[in-house]
Structures are given as C-alpha cells and as structure tokens.
Backbone bond lengths (Angstrom), bond angles and torsions (degrees), N, CA, C in turn:
res aa  C-N    CA-C-N  psi(-1)  N-CA   C-N-CA  omega(-1)  CA-C   N-CA-C  phi
1 M - - - 1.461 - - 1.517 107.77 -
2 S 1.290 113.09 127.70 1.457 117.93 -176.37 1.514 110.80 -83.83
3 T 1.371 116.26 158.43 1.462 122.29 178.45 1.498 108.43 -109.18
4 S 1.312 117.40 137.77 1.463 120.50 -177.52 1.529 109.59 -69.30
5 P 1.339 118.32 144.24 1.470 122.17 178.14 1.521 112.21 -57.04
6 K 1.347 118.28 -38.07 1.459 121.66 -178.26 1.513 111.39 -62.59
7 K 1.347 117.85 -42.27 1.455 122.16 -179.58 1.523 110.77 -69.11
8 T 1.351 116.87 -39.06 1.464 121.09 178.75 1.515 110.66 -61.50
9 A 1.322 117.58 -41.97 1.466 122.03 179.88 1.519 110.34 -63.19
10 K 1.349 117.50 -43.24 1.455 120.86 179.34 1.516 110.77 -63.23
11 T 1.362 115.72 -41.96 1.456 120.04 -179.36 1.522 110.68 -63.50
12 A 1.323 116.50 -44.30 1.462 121.20 -179.59 1.520 110.76 -62.55
13 T 1.341 115.28 -40.85 1.461 118.88 -179.37 1.516 111.21 -63.99
14 A 1.301 117.86 -42.43 1.461 121.92 178.75 1.526 110.55 -63.88
15 A 1.328 116.21 -41.34 1.469 119.64 179.14 1.525 110.84 -64.72
16 D 1.345 114.41 -39.89 1.465 118.12 179.51 1.523 111.55 -63.63
17 R 1.355 114.63 -41.40 1.458 118.10 179.72 1.529 110.72 -64.09
18 K 1.322 116.34 -40.61 1.451 120.40 179.52 1.530 111.25 -64.38
19 A 1.330 116.00 -41.78 1.464 120.51 178.70 1.528 110.65 -65.64
20 A 1.338 115.45 -38.74 1.464 119.36 179.42 1.521 111.14 -64.68
21 R 1.362 115.30 -39.80 1.462 118.96 178.13 1.525 110.82 -64.09
22 R 1.344 115.89 -41.20 1.465 119.59 178.83 1.531 110.30 -62.69
23 A 1.327 115.76 -43.13 1.468 119.99 -179.73 1.527 110.91 -64.21
24 A 1.334 115.55 -41.34 1.466 119.52 179.29 1.523 111.02 -64.98
25 T 1.349 115.02 -41.67 1.464 119.18 178.48 1.516 110.85 -62.33
26 E 1.338 116.29 -41.07 1.459 120.50 179.66 1.530 110.92 -65.05
27 R 1.349 115.72 -41.62 1.466 118.86 178.44 1.527 110.76 -62.80
28 M 1.331 116.48 -40.64 1.461 120.13 178.95 1.531 111.17 -65.11
29 R 1.347 115.84 -40.84 1.458 119.71 178.77 1.525 110.75 -62.27
30 E 1.336 116.74 -44.65 1.458 120.71 179.42 1.527 111.41 -63.92
31 A 1.323 115.98 -40.96 1.467 119.61 178.77 1.523 110.95 -64.07
32 R 1.361 115.56 -40.72 1.454 119.43 178.76 1.519 110.97 -64.16
33 E 1.321 117.27 -41.48 1.463 120.46 178.68 1.520 111.27 -64.73
34 R 1.352 116.71 -39.81 1.469 119.04 177.36 1.519 110.88 -63.05
35 A 1.335 116.11 -41.62 1.465 120.21 179.60 1.517 111.19 -64.70
36 E 1.355 115.70 -40.42 1.458 119.16 179.40 1.527 111.37 -66.37
37 R 1.363 116.17 -38.85 1.468 119.09 177.07 1.523 110.79 -62.86
38 S 1.337 116.32 -43.34 1.465 120.21 178.82 1.519 110.88 -62.23
39 A 1.349 115.44 -41.33 1.469 119.22 179.76 1.519 110.81 -64.17
40 R 1.354 116.22 -39.73 1.466 119.17 178.88 1.523 111.15 -63.65
41 I 1.335 115.56 -40.72 1.464 119.71 178.79 1.515 110.39 -63.72
42 R 1.362 116.22 -43.69 1.464 119.35 179.12 1.518 110.65 -62.89
43 R 1.362 116.60 -41.18 1.463 119.23 -179.90 1.519 111.08 -64.26
44 R 1.355 116.62 -40.64 1.460 118.87 178.81 1.509 110.98 -63.19
45 T 1.338 116.17 -38.36 1.470 119.56 179.58 1.512 110.61 -64.93
46 V 1.344 116.52 -46.38 1.463 120.23 -179.10 1.515 110.71 -66.20
47 V 1.348 116.19 -45.20 1.459 119.75 -178.97 1.520 110.29 -65.17
48 G 1.344 116.88 -35.27 1.458 119.38 178.16 1.503 111.78 -59.92
49 A 1.333 116.69 -40.24 1.462 119.70 177.60 1.520 110.30 -73.40
50 A 1.328 115.97 -41.92 1.468 118.98 -175.96 1.511 111.89 -69.33
51 S 1.335 117.67 -30.28 1.460 119.11 -178.44 1.514 110.87 -65.58
52 A 1.331 116.90 -30.87 1.463 118.66 176.11 1.508 110.07 -72.69
53 A 1.337 115.44 -31.26 1.459 119.09 -176.90 1.512 112.21 -86.21
54 V 1.339 116.19 -37.49 1.456 124.63 -169.07 1.530 108.97 48.26
55 L 1.305 113.39 21.13 1.457 127.25 -178.46 1.519 113.50 36.00
56 A 1.311 115.86 179.85 1.469 122.01 -162.08 1.512 112.73 -62.28
57 L 1.305 117.09 105.85 1.450 120.64 171.74 1.516 107.20 -79.65
58 V 1.311 115.99 128.44 1.459 119.69 -174.18 1.519 111.60 -60.06
59 A 1.323 117.15 -25.52 1.462 119.64 -179.52 1.511 112.63 -65.27
60 G 1.329 116.55 -3.46 1.457 118.99 177.51 1.508 112.24 103.16
61 V 1.322 118.62 -6.44 1.445 121.05 177.12 1.515 107.18 -90.07
62 A 1.310 116.30 102.50 1.452 119.66 -171.45 1.507 112.28 -83.11
63 F 1.312 118.61 -34.86 1.449 121.31 -179.20 1.511 109.14 -129.49
64 A 1.334 117.58 129.47 1.457 120.18 178.44 1.517 109.43 -81.90
65 V 1.324 116.44 143.96 1.451 120.63 -179.21 1.509 109.78 -70.17
66 G 1.344 116.64 132.37 1.448 121.31 -176.32 1.509 114.00 -98.68
67 G 1.292 119.12 -2.54 1.449 120.24 179.89 1.507 110.51 134.17
68 S 1.321 115.93 179.21 1.454 120.08 -175.67 1.513 110.74 -71.77
69 S 1.321 114.86 157.51 1.444 121.23 -176.94 1.519 109.85 -77.01
70 G 1.317 115.21 138.92 1.447 118.99 176.60 1.513 110.55 -87.82
71 S 1.342 116.91 166.48 1.443 119.20 173.49 1.506 108.05 -85.57
72 G 1.278 121.86 -129.39 1.446 118.81 -179.76 1.496 110.36 163.87
73 D 1.332 116.93 -115.99 1.443 120.58 -175.26 1.525 111.22 -72.53
74 A 1.341 114.11 179.01 1.461 119.28 -174.94 1.517 112.02 -61.74
75 A 1.334 116.82 -37.41 1.465 120.01 -178.46 1.524 111.00 -61.57
76 A 1.326 116.68 -35.67 1.462 120.74 -177.33 1.517 111.75 -66.47
77 S 1.327 117.81 -24.95 1.464 121.24 179.73 1.523 111.29 -100.69
78 G 1.321 116.70 11.98 1.456 121.34 179.04 1.514 111.52 -78.03
79 P 1.332 116.52 -169.88 1.473 120.44 -178.09 1.524 111.09 -65.71
80 L 1.326 115.85 145.09 1.459 121.13 179.25 1.523 109.76 -76.92
81 V 1.321 115.37 122.35 1.460 121.54 174.99 1.521 106.66 -121.90
82 V 1.315 116.65 116.23 1.460 121.26 179.79 1.526 108.01 -90.95
83 P 1.327 117.55 126.78 1.462 119.07 -178.63 1.520 112.24 -64.67
84 A 1.312 115.51 149.33 1.459 119.61 172.13 1.522 108.32 -58.26
85 N 1.313 115.80 148.94 1.469 123.40 176.95 1.528 113.69 79.51
86 A 1.345 117.64 0.31 1.466 119.62 173.37 1.524 108.17 -71.96
87 S 1.317 116.99 154.67 1.463 121.45 -177.86 1.519 109.56 -139.20
88 G 1.317 116.13 -176.41 1.457 120.49 177.83 1.511 112.23 75.91
89 P 1.346 116.99 -179.60 1.467 121.82 -179.24 1.527 111.51 -58.35
90 D 1.326 116.87 124.71 1.467 123.03 177.72 1.538 112.52 58.14
91 G 1.331 116.95 23.00 1.457 119.64 177.30 1.511 114.29 67.80
92 T 1.326 117.69 31.99 1.467 121.04 -175.75 1.531 113.61 -98.38
93 V 1.326 117.26 4.73 1.462 121.81 -177.73 1.526 108.79 -120.35
94 I 1.316 116.74 143.40 1.460 121.65 173.96 1.521 107.39 -112.22
95 T 1.326 116.72 118.87 1.460 121.33 -176.29 1.520 110.22 -106.15
96 Y 1.319 115.30 126.85 1.467 121.75 178.56 1.524 108.84 -119.10
97 G 1.322 116.69 133.90 1.460 120.57 178.57 1.514 111.50 117.25
98 K 1.302 115.75 -172.82 1.457 121.73 -176.99 1.522 110.56 -77.22
99 A 1.329 115.25 125.55 1.462 120.44 -175.20 1.516 112.49 -59.43
100 D 1.344 117.19 -29.88 1.460 119.97 -177.27 1.530 113.18 -95.02
101 A 1.339 116.92 15.78 1.469 119.90 178.25 1.523 109.76 -59.93
102 A 1.314 116.03 142.33 1.466 121.07 -174.87 1.525 112.84 -71.52
103 H 1.313 117.13 -21.74 1.467 120.88 -175.55 1.528 110.14 -125.72
104 T 1.326 115.34 159.20 1.470 121.15 -178.73 1.521 110.37 -128.68
105 L 1.319 115.72 126.09 1.462 122.56 174.80 1.520 107.88 -103.96
106 Q 1.324 116.60 119.92 1.467 121.25 178.24 1.527 109.05 -101.83
107 V 1.326 115.48 126.69 1.463 121.80 -177.78 1.526 108.32 -119.77
108 Y 1.329 115.97 122.55 1.468 122.48 179.96 1.528 108.44 -109.13
109 E 1.339 115.53 120.91 1.467 119.85 -172.62 1.523 111.34 -143.98
110 D 1.330 114.50 164.41 1.469 123.37 170.11 1.523 106.01 -131.19
111 F 1.321 117.20 133.44 1.466 120.04 -176.11 1.534 113.35 -62.72
112 R 1.342 118.20 -20.09 1.466 120.32 178.86 1.528 112.83 -94.80
113 C 1.316 117.14 -2.92 1.469 120.95 -175.77 1.533 110.22 -77.76
114 P 1.331 119.10 118.02 1.468 120.54 -178.79 1.519 113.52 -68.43
115 Y 1.331 117.56 -25.69 1.454 119.78 178.22 1.531 110.44 -74.66
116 C 1.339 115.78 -31.30 1.464 119.14 172.26 1.530 109.33 -64.20
117 E 1.312 116.26 -40.10 1.470 119.92 177.77 1.523 110.60 -61.40
118 Q 1.331 117.33 -43.07 1.461 120.25 178.65 1.524 110.69 -62.45
119 L 1.334 116.28 -42.26 1.462 120.22 179.69 1.527 110.50 -64.23
120 E 1.336 116.73 -46.19 1.461 120.36 -176.38 1.529 111.84 -66.49
121 T 1.317 117.29 -39.59 1.463 118.89 -176.42 1.530 112.19 -81.31
122 T 1.330 117.18 -18.13 1.463 120.67 179.11 1.531 111.69 -99.74
123 T 1.318 115.73 -54.49 1.464 122.02 -174.41 1.525 112.13 -95.37
124 G 1.329 116.37 -21.43 1.456 121.79 -174.44 1.522 116.00 -50.68
125 P 1.339 118.64 -44.66 1.473 118.06 179.32 1.523 113.16 -59.03
126 A 1.338 117.73 -36.96 1.462 120.76 177.59 1.519 110.64 -70.05
127 V 1.333 117.10 -37.28 1.466 120.91 177.05 1.523 109.76 -58.71
128 Q 1.331 116.01 -46.54 1.459 119.70 -179.00 1.529 111.66 -69.27
129 Q 1.313 117.30 -40.80 1.463 120.78 -178.40 1.532 111.15 -58.92
130 L 1.318 116.70 -43.95 1.452 120.36 -179.98 1.528 111.94 -69.15
131 A 1.334 115.92 -33.48 1.467 119.24 175.84 1.527 110.37 -68.05
132 D 1.324 116.16 -44.31 1.463 120.27 179.56 1.530 111.20 -62.94
133 A 1.336 116.39 -29.86 1.469 120.87 179.96 1.528 111.81 -80.52
134 G 1.335 117.41 -6.96 1.459 120.81 178.79 1.511 114.73 87.81
135 T 1.344 117.48 8.86 1.467 119.66 179.04 1.524 110.83 -62.96
136 Y 1.316 116.97 -39.08 1.460 123.30 177.09 1.520 108.21 -156.15
137 K 1.304 115.55 168.47 1.459 121.25 166.79 1.523 107.04 -104.77
138 V 1.307 117.82 151.30 1.464 122.33 -178.27 1.520 109.41 -104.95
139 E 1.325 116.35 129.44 1.460 122.13 172.82 1.517 108.93 -108.96
140 Y 1.324 116.70 115.46 1.466 121.65 178.90 1.525 109.28 -91.56
141 H 1.340 115.16 125.62 1.460 123.21 175.32 1.528 106.32 -115.77
142 M 1.318 115.94 104.39 1.463 119.75 -172.29 1.529 111.53 -93.99
143 A 1.325 114.61 143.69 1.465 122.22 -179.41 1.524 110.41 -111.37
144 T 1.332 115.51 160.52 1.465 121.00 175.01 1.528 111.06 -133.46
145 F 1.338 116.94 16.58 1.466 120.16 -172.96 1.529 113.81 -67.56
146 L 1.343 117.14 -21.38 1.468 117.82 -179.08 1.521 112.35 -68.86
147 D 1.328 117.55 -20.84 1.464 119.27 174.27 1.520 110.50 -61.27
148 Q 1.315 116.02 -38.98 1.463 119.49 178.26 1.523 110.66 -76.21
149 G 1.325 116.46 -40.62 1.460 119.44 -176.89 1.506 113.45 -69.61
150 L 1.350 116.83 -37.41 1.461 120.75 -175.83 1.512 113.07 -107.15
151 G 1.326 117.46 -12.34 1.454 121.23 -174.65 1.524 110.58 88.26
152 G 1.317 115.86 152.50 1.450 120.21 179.70 1.517 112.09 99.79
153 K 1.331 115.41 -166.55 1.464 119.90 -177.97 1.520 111.70 -145.80
154 G 1.327 117.27 23.90 1.457 120.96 -176.87 1.514 114.42 -64.88
155 S 1.332 117.61 -39.02 1.466 119.74 179.90 1.526 110.52 -62.27
156 R 1.311 115.59 -45.73 1.468 120.91 -176.53 1.535 110.59 -70.38
157 T 1.327 117.41 -42.10 1.457 120.29 -178.89 1.526 110.91 -67.01
158 A 1.338 116.20 -40.33 1.466 119.69 176.99 1.525 110.62 -64.78
159 L 1.337 117.04 -39.14 1.452 120.35 179.33 1.526 110.72 -66.35
160 A 1.330 116.82 -39.57 1.463 119.84 177.09 1.532 110.78 -62.37
161 A 1.334 116.77 -40.44 1.464 120.74 176.87 1.525 110.37 -65.92
162 A 1.335 116.51 -37.66 1.464 120.14 176.37 1.531 110.27 -64.96
163 G 1.339 116.44 -32.99 1.459 120.17 174.77 1.521 111.38 -64.17
164 A 1.325 116.19 -38.95 1.471 120.01 176.05 1.521 110.58 -64.31
165 A 1.343 116.62 -36.61 1.469 120.34 176.08 1.527 110.41 -67.50
166 L 1.336 116.96 -40.15 1.461 120.97 178.46 1.521 110.51 -61.53
167 N 1.321 116.31 -36.54 1.452 120.49 178.52 1.527 111.34 -62.23
168 E 1.331 116.24 -26.81 1.463 121.35 177.44 1.525 111.59 -82.10
169 G 1.334 117.40 -21.03 1.458 120.76 179.59 1.520 110.52 150.89
170 V 1.330 116.54 149.86 1.462 120.77 -179.57 1.524 110.54 -61.78
171 D 1.334 117.23 -40.47 1.469 119.68 178.65 1.518 111.42 -62.89
172 K 1.335 116.22 -37.02 1.471 119.85 178.36 1.526 109.75 -65.99
173 F 1.346 116.70 -40.33 1.463 119.59 176.06 1.526 110.25 -59.12
174 K 1.336 115.92 -48.96 1.460 119.50 -176.16 1.517 111.21 -61.06
175 Q 1.316 117.24 -42.42 1.464 120.05 179.40 1.533 111.29 -65.62
176 F 1.339 116.53 -41.98 1.463 120.12 179.93 1.526 110.16 -68.51
177 H 1.329 116.79 -40.39 1.469 122.80 174.65 1.523 109.60 -52.92
178 D 1.325 117.04 -47.95 1.462 121.01 -178.41 1.525 111.51 -67.57
179 V 1.333 117.04 -37.01 1.472 121.23 178.09 1.526 110.22 -64.31
180 L 1.322 117.24 -41.90 1.471 120.19 179.60 1.527 111.02 -60.89
181 Y 1.328 116.80 -44.12 1.465 118.17 179.49 1.520 111.71 -70.08
182 A 1.318 117.69 -35.08 1.470 120.51 179.12 1.523 111.56 -68.14
183 N 1.332 116.81 -19.89 1.470 121.34 -178.44 1.530 111.54 -122.36
184 Q 1.318 116.29 29.43 1.465 120.85 -176.60 1.522 111.26 -67.63
185 P 1.340 117.78 130.24 1.467 120.06 174.46 1.521 110.62 -76.93
186 D 1.325 116.08 169.73 1.456 120.57 171.77 1.523 108.42 -53.31
187 E 1.353 117.57 137.15 1.462 120.40 -175.01 1.519 113.31 -62.81
188 R 1.347 117.23 -20.27 1.464 119.87 178.38 1.520 111.63 -81.64
189 E 1.327 116.39 -12.80 1.455 120.72 174.00 1.522 108.21 -91.58
190 D 1.314 116.06 168.59 1.462 118.74 -176.23 1.523 110.31 -130.28
191 A 1.336 115.95 41.85 1.462 120.31 -175.65 1.519 112.55 -62.18
192 F 1.334 117.15 -30.35 1.462 119.74 -179.56 1.527 112.10 -70.94
193 A 1.319 118.41 -8.79 1.461 120.63 175.71 1.520 111.66 -75.31
194 D 1.313 117.30 -14.71 1.465 123.32 -177.50 1.528 108.95 -89.70
195 V 1.333 117.09 109.39 1.465 119.59 -176.87 1.526 111.80 -65.04
196 N 1.323 117.22 -28.93 1.461 119.46 177.67 1.529 110.51 -65.82
197 H 1.324 116.35 -37.90 1.468 120.30 176.36 1.524 110.21 -65.16
198 L 1.330 117.15 -41.57 1.458 120.64 178.96 1.529 110.86 -64.38
199 L 1.314 116.47 -38.05 1.466 119.77 178.26 1.525 111.28 -67.94
200 D 1.329 116.02 -34.45 1.472 119.10 175.19 1.529 110.20 -63.64
201 L 1.330 116.37 -42.15 1.466 119.90 178.65 1.529 111.25 -66.13
202 A 1.325 116.21 -31.55 1.468 119.81 179.39 1.523 111.73 -63.80
203 D 1.330 117.21 -21.15 1.465 120.27 176.12 1.527 111.62 -61.10
204 K 1.328 116.56 -21.74 1.461 120.82 -178.18 1.533 112.63 -78.00
205 V 1.341 116.52 -8.56 1.468 121.18 178.63 1.527 107.94 -107.62
206 P 1.314 118.34 107.58 1.460 120.35 -177.65 1.524 112.58 -55.88
207 G 1.317 116.17 129.81 1.457 121.52 175.58 1.506 115.70 79.02
208 L 1.320 118.62 2.49 1.467 119.84 -176.52 1.529 112.27 -77.32
209 K 1.329 117.42 -38.28 1.464 119.91 -169.73 1.534 112.15 -81.68
210 T 1.323 114.44 66.57 1.460 119.47 171.06 1.528 108.54 -75.01
211 D 1.327 115.87 167.44 1.466 118.98 177.15 1.525 110.42 -59.97
212 G 1.346 116.15 -38.53 1.459 119.44 -179.56 1.511 112.18 -65.29
213 F 1.336 116.82 -40.16 1.465 120.48 178.88 1.529 110.62 -63.69
214 V 1.307 116.16 -49.02 1.468 120.54 -178.57 1.526 110.28 -59.92
215 K 1.322 116.90 -44.80 1.468 120.90 -179.91 1.523 110.66 -61.77
216 A 1.318 116.66 -44.16 1.467 120.42 -178.61 1.523 111.49 -63.95
217 V 1.330 117.46 -40.01 1.466 120.67 179.77 1.526 110.24 -68.37
218 R 1.323 116.60 -45.85 1.470 120.14 -178.03 1.526 111.70 -65.13
219 E 1.325 117.62 -38.75 1.463 120.71 -175.34 1.525 112.86 -90.99
220 G 1.335 117.43 -4.86 1.470 119.92 179.40 1.516 112.58 68.12
221 T 1.326 116.60 35.33 1.470 120.80 -176.89 1.522 112.46 -54.31
222 Y 1.329 116.14 -37.61 1.464 119.75 -173.60 1.533 113.32 -103.19
223 L 1.321 116.76 16.49 1.469 119.18 175.72 1.533 112.22 -64.70
224 P 1.339 119.93 -43.38 1.472 118.60 175.87 1.527 111.61 -60.52
225 W 1.320 116.80 -37.92 1.467 120.02 176.33 1.525 110.36 -63.90
226 A 1.333 117.54 -42.13 1.466 120.81 178.07 1.520 110.78 -59.83
227 N 1.339 117.01 -39.77 1.470 120.16 175.44 1.518 111.00 -60.58
228 Q 1.331 115.93 -42.42 1.464 120.68 -178.93 1.522 111.11 -65.88
229 V 1.320 116.40 -40.46 1.464 120.73 177.73 1.529 110.12 -63.85
230 G 1.345 115.87 -43.76 1.461 119.48 178.63 1.512 112.90 -61.64
231 K 1.325 117.15 -38.97 1.465 120.88 178.91 1.521 110.89 -67.56
232 A 1.341 115.99 -36.70 1.465 119.35 177.20 1.521 110.50 -63.29
233 F 1.321 117.15 -39.17 1.463 120.53 175.86 1.526 109.81 -61.72
234 D 1.326 117.12 -46.13 1.464 120.95 -178.17 1.526 111.93 -58.01
235 K 1.327 116.65 -31.91 1.465 121.85 -178.14 1.530 112.86 -89.60
236 S 1.329 117.00 -2.22 1.466 120.40 -172.28 1.523 113.63 -75.21
237 G 1.320 116.37 -19.33 1.459 119.82 -175.24 1.515 113.26 88.65
238 V 1.324 117.00 -6.60 1.465 121.21 175.76 1.520 108.27 -74.73
239 T 1.319 116.62 133.25 1.469 120.44 -171.52 1.520 114.91 -101.78
240 G 1.303 118.54 1.26 1.455 118.41 178.32 1.507 112.28 -175.80
241 T 1.317 115.45 169.90 1.465 121.27 179.28 1.524 109.68 -124.27
242 P 1.329 117.76 145.20 1.460 126.17 -4.43 1.524 111.46 -81.79
243 T 1.311 115.39 145.98 1.461 122.27 171.14 1.518 107.38 -126.24
244 V 1.324 116.47 134.21 1.463 121.48 -178.00 1.524 108.76 -128.48
245 L 1.325 116.15 126.07 1.456 122.73 178.78 1.518 109.14 -122.08
246 L 1.314 116.76 136.95 1.458 121.92 174.17 1.523 108.33 -117.95
247 N 1.330 115.32 115.25 1.470 121.06 -174.50 1.524 111.22 53.95
248 G 1.336 115.76 35.88 1.459 121.43 178.83 1.512 114.60 84.99
249 Q 1.330 117.90 -5.81 1.466 122.01 -179.59 1.524 109.69 -97.43
250 K 1.325 116.02 126.59 1.466 120.05 -177.19 1.518 111.24 -70.76
251 L 1.324 115.65 132.34 1.454 121.50 175.64 1.523 108.80 -99.39
252 D 1.310 116.77 134.46 1.466 121.55 -177.92 1.519 108.82 -83.44
253 V 1.326 115.37 76.70 1.467 120.79 -173.57 1.526 112.60 -81.42
254 F 1.342 117.59 -4.06 1.464 120.42 178.66 1.524 110.85 -127.41
255 A 1.302 117.49 41.11 1.461 120.99 179.46 1.524 109.52 -62.42
256 G 1.333 115.49 132.68 1.454 119.60 179.21 1.512 114.27 72.76
257 G 1.335 117.31 11.76 1.456 120.51 177.41 1.506 114.52 82.89
258 A 1.325 118.36 7.74 1.460 122.34 179.05 1.520 109.08 -128.08
259 P 1.334 117.86 147.51 1.465 119.15 -179.84 1.519 112.04 -66.06
260 A 1.315 115.84 149.59 1.460 120.69 -178.78 1.529 110.67 -66.16
261 S 1.303 115.73 140.77 1.463 119.92 175.11 1.529 108.32 -68.51
262 P 1.335 117.71 158.79 1.471 119.05 177.02 1.518 112.31 -54.36
263 E 1.333 117.43 -38.66 1.463 120.73 -179.52 1.527 111.25 -66.44
264 K 1.321 116.33 -43.01 1.463 119.81 -179.47 1.520 110.48 -68.04
265 F 1.314 116.61 -39.63 1.464 119.73 179.11 1.532 110.05 -63.35
266 T 1.317 116.79 -44.55 1.460 120.81 179.54 1.531 110.93 -60.27
267 A 1.335 115.59 -39.12 1.476 119.41 178.79 1.520 110.37 -66.20
268 M 1.342 118.25 -38.91 1.464 120.52 178.57 1.518 110.98 -63.62
269 V 1.328 115.56 -40.36 1.463 119.92 179.25 1.519 110.46 -63.31
270 K 1.313 117.94 -43.24 1.471 121.69 -179.02 1.521 111.65 -64.48
271 Q 1.335 116.72 -31.76 1.465 119.16 178.15 1.528 111.11 -65.02
272 V 1.338 116.72 -32.25 1.466 120.23 -179.05 1.523 112.01 -86.33
273 T 1.328 116.13 -41.47 1.463 119.67 -174.21 1.528 112.82 -85.53
274 G 1.365 117.44 -18.09 1.439 120.63 178.67 1.525 114.21 82.10
C-alpha cells in the first residue's frame, strides 16, 4: 500500500521538528553544564582565597593562620643570615623604639594581609608617635602564612626585603615597612613576589637602596631568615593578623570590623599603661 506524498511530507516535517527540539534541548543542557562548571571553578577560586582570610573576624583577628610557612626556591634553603639589628629569640623579632621603654607593644602582621594594611594606614601613625615618645617599644612579629593560604611567595619575599632594610637600620626597616603597606597589592595578587617591584618601592625610602641592599634583595640573602621568622610566628600561639598586644594584653584594634582611630588607640594604650 502506497503512502501519499502529502502525508509523507507532513510526517517528515513533524519528525524534523521533534529532532530539532531534541537538539536544542541537548545544546541547552550542555550550555547549562558548562556554566555550572565555570561557576564551580569560580567558587573554588573565591573560597580558596577566603579560606585563608576567613574574612574579618570582629574580635580583631582578620586572617586565620593557614599553617607553617613553606620554603621555596634555592635561595630560601641557603645559609641562614640574620640581618643586623634583628632582636628576640634567634633574631626573629624587629624592635622599634627606645630599648629602655617601660612597656612593650607586640604587633603581629603579614605583609599581604589587607587588614594589616588598614591598621597601619589608619592607626599606624599613632603607634609610631607613641613609640617615638617612649611610651613603649614596638616588637614586630611578621608572618608569611598567606603565601600558603593564597598561593605565591609575596609575604616571604617582602619580608626578606624588609630584612635587607633592617640590615641598613631599624629606621630604614620602619620606613620600608610603612611603604609596603601603603602600596600593598590585592592579597590575591602576588606583586610582592617580584623583587624588581620591591626595589622600585624602596626608592620611596631615602638612602635605603645601597649596593648591599639591592644585592641582598636580588639574591634573596634573607629568605632563610624570613622562613625562620614565619615559623616563629606559627609557633607563637597567635591565631591571626593583625594582632596587637600591650604588655601581653590584647588590644581590640579592630572593634566593629574597622581599625581603631588614632584617638581610640591612644586611649586604649593609656588604660593599660596608666
């Protein structure tokens, strides 16, 4: 029994439409899966950065410690050279201020920590003013854990460069320390891993870029020391940065999620020192 041409055409058209719908549905499904995969990748990237930060804890602990500092390139596993003017156990502390000051302010920081940058650029001038006045001496305990938490080596490389500045003098360290925070990149970037960038920033500190400083930064002379400083931080019991202690008493320098104003910080210091 033969089939009429008109009926065959209608049947073919219906089949074509059905096949087209199936193809369109399949294309939409594939596109949705690609979008979901991209979203998962983006979420992993964001969460990977946020897990190192655990973002701003109101208690003042802005970044949670992610673990001990790793070594890295050949220079980092080279001989340990402790910069001149280092203090504390095994030269892992940088002390700024009058050695005979009656009180001690301990500051725990990481050069890649954005909350440390907020503290330094907001409260930092008051911290230095009180140290210069002899109210206390400041002990800097630097961390490098964000290199592990976020990837890269900017914290450690910046700390090694700061060690080269410390070797030139405590004042040079303090000025370079402040320059690094004033020019801190986004913590997810690793601009501080570039020694040429660090040397460019060193231009902002008058008299810092001696031949010895430049050589030490380029060759990573103080990278083993930076590793040692980072390990000392990991063992300190401090759980995040920035953390500030005055005579062992924690100061709430990030109350309400914002750094303390110079006036508020000064008032907190007076409550402890009397």
